[in-house]
C-alpha positions in Angstrom: -19.0 -50.7 -93.2 -15.8 -52.0 -94.4 -13.6 -53.5 -91.5 -10.4 -51.1 -92.5 -12.7 -48.1 -92.5 -14.2 -49.0 -89.4 -10.4 -49.5 -88.2 -9.4 -46.1 -89.2 -12.4 -44.3 -87.5 -12.0 -46.1 -84.1 -8.3 -45.3 -84.3 -9.0 -41.9 -85.5 -11.3 -41.5 -82.3 -8.3 -42.7 -79.8 -5.6 -40.9 -81.3 -7.4 -37.6 -80.7 -8.2 -38.3 -77.2 -4.8 -39.3 -76.7 -3.4 -36.2 -77.8 -5.9 -34.3 -76.0 -5.1 -36.1 -72.5 -1.4 -35.6 -72.8 -1.9 -31.9 -73.5 -3.9 -31.6 -70.6 -1.8 -33.3 -68.2 1.4 -31.6 -69.2 -0.2 -28.2 -68.6 -1.5 -29.2 -65.5 1.7 -30.6 -64.3 3.6 -27.5 -65.3 1.2 -25.5 -63.4 1.8 -27.7 -60.7 5.5 -27.5 -60.6 5.0 -23.5 -60.3 3.1 -24.0 -57.1 5.6 -26.5 -55.5 7.9 -24.9 -52.8 11.2 -23.9 -53.9 12.9 -26.4 -51.9 10.8 -29.5 -53.6 12.3 -31.1 -56.6 10.1 -30.7 -59.8 8.3 -34.1 -60.5 8.2 -35.1 -64.0 8.9 -39.0 -63.9 5.3 -39.6 -62.9 4.1 -38.1 -66.3 6.1 -40.7 -68.2 4.9 -43.4 -66.0 1.4 -42.4 -66.5 1.7 -42.6 -70.4 3.1 -46.4 -70.2 6.3 -45.3 -72.1 8.5 -45.5 -68.9 10.9 -48.3 -70.8 11.4 -46.4 -73.9 11.9 -43.0 -72.1 14.6 -44.7 -70.0 16.6 -46.1 -73.0 17.0 -42.5 -74.7 17.4 -40.4 -71.6 19.5 -40.1 -68.2 17.3 -38.1 -66.2 13.9 -37.0 -65.9 14.2 -32.9 -66.5 11.3 -30.8 -68.0 12.8 -30.3 -71.1 13.3 -34.0 -72.0 10.0 -35.1 -70.9 8.0 -32.5 -72.2 10.0 -32.9 -75.7 9.6 -36.7 -75.5 5.8 -36.4 -74.6 5.1 -33.8 -77.1 7.4 -33.4 -80.0 9.4 -37.1 -80.2 8.5 -38.7 -83.3 10.2 -41.5 -82.2 7.6 -41.8 -79.3 4.5 -43.5 -80.8 2.4 -42.1 -78.3 3.5 -38.6 -78.5 1.1 -35.6 -79.1 3.1 -35.0 -82.6 2.4 -38.8 -83.4 -0.8 -39.2 -82.3 -1.9 -36.4 -84.2 -0.1 -37.3 -87.2 -1.6 -40.8 -86.9 -5.2 -39.4 -86.6 -4.6 -37.2 -89.7 -3.4 -40.4 -91.5 -6.3 -42.2 -90.5 -8.7 -39.6 -91.6 -6.9 -38.9 -95.1 -7.5 -42.5 -95.9 -11.2 -42.1 -95.1 -11.8 -38.9 -96.0 -15.0 -39.4 -98.0 -16.4 -40.4 -94.6 -15.7 -37.4 -92.7 -17.2 -33.9 -93.0 -15.7 -31.1 -94.7 -15.0 -29.1 -91.6 -14.0 -31.9 -89.5 -11.1 -32.8 -92.4 -9.9 -29.2 -92.6 -9.8 -28.3 -88.7 -8.0 -31.7 -88.3 -5.7 -30.5 -90.9 -4.9 -27.2 -89.5 -4.5 -28.9 -86.1 -1.6 -31.0 -87.9 0.3 -28.1 -89.5 -0.1 -26.5 -86.4 1.8 -28.8 -84.5 4.4 -29.6 -87.3 5.3 -25.7 -87.6 5.9 -25.5 -83.7 7.9 -28.8 -83.7 10.7 -27.3 -86.4 10.9 -24.2 -84.0 14.2 -25.1 -82.4 13.6 -22.5 -79.3 10.3 -24.0 -78.4 11.4 -24.7 -74.9 12.4 -21.4 -74.2 8.7 -20.1 -74.6 5.8 -20.8 -71.8 4.7 -23.9 -73.1 0.9 -23.5 -71.4 -0.5 -21.6 -74.3 0.6 -24.1 -77.1 -1.2 -27.0 -74.9 -4.0 -25.0 -74.4 -4.3 -24.7 -78.2 -4.0 -28.2 -78.9 -6.6 -28.9 -76.0 -9.1 -26.3 -77.7 -8.7 -27.5 -81.1 -9.3 -31.2 -80.3 -12.2 -30.2 -78.1 -13.5 -28.0 -81.6 -13.3 -31.4 -83.4 -15.3 -33.1 -81.3 -17.9 -30.3 -81.0 -18.1 -30.6 -84.9 -18.5 -33.7 -84.9 -21.1 -33.7 -81.9 -23.3 -31.5 -84.4 -22.8 -32.5 -87.8 -22.1 -36.3 -87.9 -24.9 -38.8 -88.3 -25.4 -41.4 -85.8 -24.5 -44.4 -87.9 -21.7 -47.1 -87.4 -19.0 -44.8 -88.2 -20.1 -42.6 -85.4 -20.3 -45.6 -82.8 -16.7 -46.9 -83.9 -15.4 -43.4 -83.5 -17.1 -42.8 -80.0 -15.7 -46.5 -78.8 -12.1 -45.9 -79.6 -12.5 -42.2 -77.6 -14.1 -43.8 -74.5 -11.9 -46.7 -74.4 -8.8 -44.4 -74.5 -10.4 -41.9 -71.9 -11.1 -44.9 -69.6 -7.7 -46.3 -69.8 -5.8 -42.5 -69.3 -8.0 -41.7 -66.2 -7.0 -44.9 -64.6 -3.5 -44.1 -65.6 -3.2 -40.8 -63.5 -5.3 -42.3 -60.4 -2.7 -45.1 -60.6 0.4 -42.7 -60.5 -0.9 -40.2 -57.8 -1.4 -43.0 -55.8 1.4 -45.4 -56.3 4.1 -42.8 -57.0 3.2 -39.6 -55.4 1.9 -41.0 -52.3 3.4 -39.1 -50.0 5.3 -39.6 -46.6 2.5 -40.1 -43.7 3.4 -37.0 -42.1 2.5 -35.1 -45.4 -0.9 -36.5 -45.9 -3.4 -33.7 -45.3 -0.7 -31.2 -45.8 -0.9 -28.3 -48.6 1.7 -30.3 -50.6 -0.7 -33.4 -50.6 -3.6 -30.8 -51.5 -1.9 -30.0 -54.4 -1.2 -33.3 -55.9 -4.6 -34.3 -55.4 -5.8 -30.9 -57.1 -3.4 -31.2 -60.0 -4.9 -34.8 -60.4 -8.3 -33.6 -60.5 -7.5 -30.9 -63.1 -5.7 -33.6 -65.2 -9.2 -34.8 -66.0 -11.1 -31.4 -66.1 -12.9 -32.7 -62.7 -11.8 -30.1 -60.1 -15.0 -27.5 -60.1 -17.1 -30.6 -60.5 -16.0 -32.5 -57.5 -16.0 -29.3 -55.5 -19.4 -29.1 -56.2 -20.5 -32.7 -55.6 -18.0 -33.5 -52.4 -17.0 -30.0 -51.0 -13.5 -30.9 -49.3 -10.9 -33.2 -51.1 -10.5 -36.8 -49.7 -8.9 -39.2 -51.5 -11.2 -41.8 -51.3 -13.7 -39.8 -52.8 -11.5 -38.5 -55.5 -10.9 -42.2 -56.1 -14.7 -43.2 -56.1 -15.2 -40.0 -58.5 -12.6 -41.0 -61.4 -13.2 -44.6 -61.0 -16.7 -45.3 -60.3 -18.8 -42.7 -60.7 -22.1 -43.1 -62.9 -22.5 -39.3 -64.4 -18.9 -37.6 -64.8 -18.0 -38.3 -68.4 -14.3 -39.0 -67.5 -14.8 -41.6 -65.0 -13.6 -45.0 -65.6 -17.3 -46.5 -65.1 -18.9 -43.8 -67.1 -16.5 -44.4 -70.2 -17.0 -48.2 -70.1 -20.6 -47.5 -69.9 -20.7 -45.6 -73.0 -18.1 -47.8 -75.0 -20.3 -50.7 -74.1 -23.4 -48.8 -75.5 -21.6 -48.0 -78.5 -20.6 -52.1 -79.3 -24.4 -52.7 -78.8 -25.2 -50.2 -81.5 -22.4 -51.5 -83.9 -23.4 -55.2 -83.3 -27.2 -54.3 -83.9 -27.8 -57.8 -82.5 -31.5 -58.8 -81.6 -32.2 -58.9 -77.7 -32.0 -62.5 -77.5 -29.3 -62.8 -80.0 -25.8 -64.2 -79.0 -23.0 -61.4 -77.7 -19.7 -61.1 -79.1 -16.3 -61.6 -77.2 -15.9 -57.7 -77.1 -19.5 -57.1 -75.8 -19.0 -59.8 -73.2 -15.9 -58.6 -71.6 -17.0 -55.1 -71.3 -20.1 -55.6 -69.9 -18.3 -58.0 -67.2 -16.0 -55.4 -66.6 -18.7 -52.7 -66.3 -20.5 -54.8 -64.1 -17.6 -55.1 -61.7 -17.2 -51.4 -61.7 -21.1 -50.7 -61.0 -21.1 -52.5 -58.1 -17.4 -51.8 -56.7 -17.0 -50.2 -53.1 -14.1 -47.7 -53.2 -13.1 -48.5 -49.5 -13.0 -52.1 -50.2 -10.8 -51.3 -53.3 -8.2 -49.1 -51.4 -7.9 -51.6 -48.7 -7.4 -54.5 -50.8 -4.8 -52.7 -53.1 -5.7 -49.4 -55.8 -2.5 -50.4 -57.7 -3.2 -53.9 -58.1 -6.9 -53.0 -58.8 -6.1 -50.3 -61.4 -3.2 -53.0 -63.0 -6.0 -55.4 -63.4 -8.1 -52.6 -64.9 -6.0 -51.9 -67.7 -5.0 -55.1 -68.7 -8.6 -55.7 -69.1 -9.3 -52.5 -71.2 -6.3 -53.9 -73.5 -8.1 -57.2 -73.7 -11.3 -55.3 -74.5 -9.5 -53.5 -77.4 -7.7 -56.5 -78.9 -11.5 -58.6 -78.4 -12.6 -55.3 -80.8 -9.7 -55.8 -83.3 -10.8 -59.7 -83.4 -14.2 -59.2 -84.1 -14.4 -56.3 -86.2 -11.0 -55.4 -87.9 -10.0 -58.8 -89.4 -8.9 -57.3 -92.9 -5.3 -56.3 -92.0 -5.2 -54.1 -95.2 -4.7 -50.6 -93.1 -2.7 -47.9 -94.0 -1.0 -47.2 -90.9 0.2 -49.2 -87.9 -2.1 -48.4 -84.9 -0.4 -48.3 -81.3 -2.5 -49.1 -78.4 -0.4 -48.4 -75.1 0.7 -51.6 -73.0 2.9 -52.1 -70.0 
């Protein structure tokens, strides 16, 4: 496969996953704000911190009110990671490799693009309840995932797309866990309070893990939540699961003999996956969860750079791709 084609497929997976993640946790945070006691101020700053776009937001905004944050994360074309930017980049990557996509995938992605563009043109979008809009974004992207699952052959292109999807998902899950622990950690007298429970519930819902968590663990306990979202081997949005799947995609793409040399991307993702596989959540928390997740995100970005060096050496792509880095 041409490196230019592989690169576009890889970033198509990353951009769609990024847009779906943004839509989900904006929707969850909106609902959380409605449930907060009336004497508490709405918290929209953590969403900007979770996306890694804090400095860019601060350069153009003086405060973190609901309207500004939702616009910045959703419709601001100056933000390369906003929903409208991510979907636009995904569509552009799909356009230049259209012959490699199924007809259904292209048509539904194009429909999603025009849906978001049309909504962005409405000057009064902020006067409406945004939850229906974000629910539509999530559903249309999940439809695209379902179409790919059912119609795309498991060739190199499939594994490049899955590789991008899982690396993006691992990064986003780690970021929202970090925000809860580092930014929203309540005062000691609020630990275990209804407010604390609301925040942990919102965190689980941000990665569609609430019902699964309750079935597996019952009562909400911070260490168990962290364990599920970072180390669980079976939950498809945990960091460990995503890295395990991404590593498998790299092995399929490399298609090397069992005794052959592994490339630098495989080596680095294997080392990180192994570190998580044998990690203990209590040691992670006692040693410093924020520092652990910072290191995790640096390593995920390094893996992305190694993938670029190993597979996308030809720099003749039609779009500039955007990793999230701090």
